[in-house]
C-alpha positions as a printed Julia matrix, in Angstrom:
178×3 Matrix{Float64}:
 32.08  -17.9   45.27
 32.84  -20.63  47.8
 29.11  -21.26  48.11
 28.79  -21.82  44.35
 31.93  -23.95  44.22
 30.6   -26.22  47.0
 27.12  -26.28  45.48
 28.49  -27.24  42.07
 30.69  -29.95  43.59
 27.72  -31.36  45.54
 25.22  -31.31  42.67
 27.6   -32.64  40.02
 28.83  -35.47  42.23
 25.4   -36.4   43.63
 23.8   -36.61  40.18
 26.9   -37.75  38.21
 26.92  -34.59  36.07
 29.8   -33.09  34.13
 31.58  -30.41  36.13
 33.05  -29.21  32.81
 29.67  -28.21  31.37
 28.14  -25.9   33.96
 26.77  -22.52  32.9
 25.47  -19.5   34.79
 22.35  -17.58  33.73
 20.37  -15.12  35.76
 17.96  -12.23  35.51
 18.21   -8.9   37.34
 20.19   -9.63  40.54
 21.05  -13.0   38.99
 22.4   -11.15  35.95
 24.42   -8.9   38.27
 25.83  -12.08  39.8
 26.91  -13.25  36.33
 29.03  -10.13  35.95
 30.38  -10.41  39.49
 31.43  -14.02  39.02
 32.97  -13.26  35.61
 35.16  -10.72  37.43
 35.9   -12.69  40.6
 35.66  -16.4   39.67
 35.67  -16.52  35.86
 36.53  -20.22  35.66
 33.68  -21.29  37.93
 31.27  -21.56  34.99
 31.92  -22.36  31.33
 29.9   -19.35  30.09
 27.67  -16.64  31.51
 24.27  -15.32  30.41
 22.82  -12.2   32.0
 19.29  -10.92  31.43
 18.68   -7.37  32.68
 21.9    -7.53  34.69
 24.47   -4.87  35.4
 28.04   -4.24  36.55
 28.41   -2.24  39.74
 30.92    0.6   39.71
 32.72   -0.77  42.78
 33.35   -4.01  40.89
 34.39   -2.26  37.68
 36.73    0.07  39.63
 38.29   -2.47  41.99
 38.58   -5.71  39.98
 40.05   -6.72  36.67
 38.67   -9.35  34.34
 41.47  -11.9   34.21
 40.64  -14.64  31.73
 38.39  -14.76  28.66
 34.79  -15.72  29.39
 31.94  -16.34  26.95
 29.29  -13.82  27.91
 25.79  -12.85  26.76
 23.57   -9.98  27.86
 19.87   -9.55  26.97
 18.57   -6.17  28.07
 15.79   -3.69  27.35
 16.89   -0.11  26.81
 13.75    1.17  28.6
 14.48   -0.86  31.75
 13.82    1.45  34.72
 15.22   -1.0   37.3
 18.57   -1.93  35.71
 18.92    1.05  33.42
 20.61    0.6   30.04
 22.43    3.91  30.44
 23.68    3.01  33.95
 23.05    4.77  37.23
 26.22    6.59  38.22
 24.36    8.62  40.87
 22.57    5.59  42.39
 19.15    7.14  41.91
 17.59    3.66  41.9
 19.13    2.76  45.25
 20.78   -0.49  44.08
 24.27    0.96  44.08
 26.02    2.89  41.32
 26.53    0.91  38.13
 27.99    1.44  34.68
 26.05    1.54  31.39
 25.22   -1.84  29.88
 27.16   -1.18  26.63
 30.29   -0.35  28.67
 29.87   -3.47  30.82
 29.59   -5.7   27.76
 32.46   -3.99  25.96
 34.7    -4.48  29.03
 34.19   -8.25  28.72
 34.79   -8.11  24.94
 38.03   -6.17  25.45
 39.14   -8.65  28.12
 38.42  -11.51  25.7
 40.45   -9.67  23.03
 37.59   -9.83  20.54
 38.71   -8.47  17.19
 35.41   -8.05  15.35
 32.05   -6.51  16.04
 29.0    -7.28  13.93
 25.59   -5.71  14.36
 22.29   -6.99  13.01
 18.59   -6.97  13.85
 16.41   -9.73  15.21
 12.64   -9.87  14.82
 10.54   -9.44  17.94
  8.1   -12.26  18.7
  5.3    -9.9   19.69
  5.81   -6.82  17.53
  7.59   -6.97  14.17
  8.04   -3.19  14.33
 10.06   -3.42  17.56
 13.79   -3.22  16.96
 16.07   -5.72  18.65
 19.73   -5.1   17.94
 22.18   -7.97  18.33
 25.86   -7.06  18.64
 28.39   -9.87  18.45
 31.96   -9.29  19.56
 33.88  -12.18  18.07
 37.06  -13.53  16.56
 38.76  -13.72  19.97
 41.88  -15.9   20.13
 40.2   -17.83  22.97
 37.0   -18.34  20.99
 35.05  -16.59  23.76
 32.45  -14.41  22.09
 30.43  -11.69  23.77
 26.88  -11.04  22.55
 24.38   -8.38  23.58
 20.72   -8.13  22.59
 19.35   -4.6   23.01
 15.56   -4.59  23.01
 14.32   -1.16  21.98
 11.62   -0.15  24.46
 12.18   -3.33  26.46
 11.41   -3.2   30.17
 12.85   -5.11  33.15
 11.91   -8.67  32.24
 13.08  -12.07  31.04
 12.28  -10.61  27.59
 10.43  -13.76  26.52
  7.63  -11.77  24.91
 10.2   -10.38  22.47
 12.73  -13.21  22.22
 12.93  -16.93  22.88
 15.31  -15.99  25.71
 15.89  -19.46  27.16
 16.52  -20.91  23.7
 18.95  -18.1   22.81
 20.86  -18.65  26.04
 21.03  -22.41  25.52
 22.2   -22.01  21.91
 24.96  -19.7   23.17
 25.94  -22.05  26.0
 25.88  -25.12  23.76
 28.65  -23.6   21.64
 30.91  -23.98  24.67
 30.07  -27.55  25.66
 33.19  -29.53  26.39
 33.0   -32.94  24.75
């Protein structure tokens, strides 16, 4: 976390950027890092966006989420690298991790979200492919949690099914500090 804090201080001061409007997005290990920072340094970034990321069991067992954080996860349920259903036995060799729905719900509970809405989003490549969007909202802090589950989606940025970068930016832009 110190590395990111120093990096953010350096970049924002060198280029005269707002330190208030810094967001974290990452895929795979970068998505894992989003969860880790949400648990360990939640105020470091204004919002987090994970693509194919996961929450390790050691983190889930040893740390508590402490403050509300806006969080988004985009994940294929056929991902064989960062498996949707988790990997409690560490068969993949990355370390044991919890199921994606549990990881997302932990953030929603921490944020004290009071509502959950579920709808479908059309896939860019295959209109028959089901993409389920679940929004945990109505949190007192205003920090929503959103998960896109791509049915049959593999370990990827998911840009063949969704405009992933655009979705992340639209989510982040809701939390811009004026």
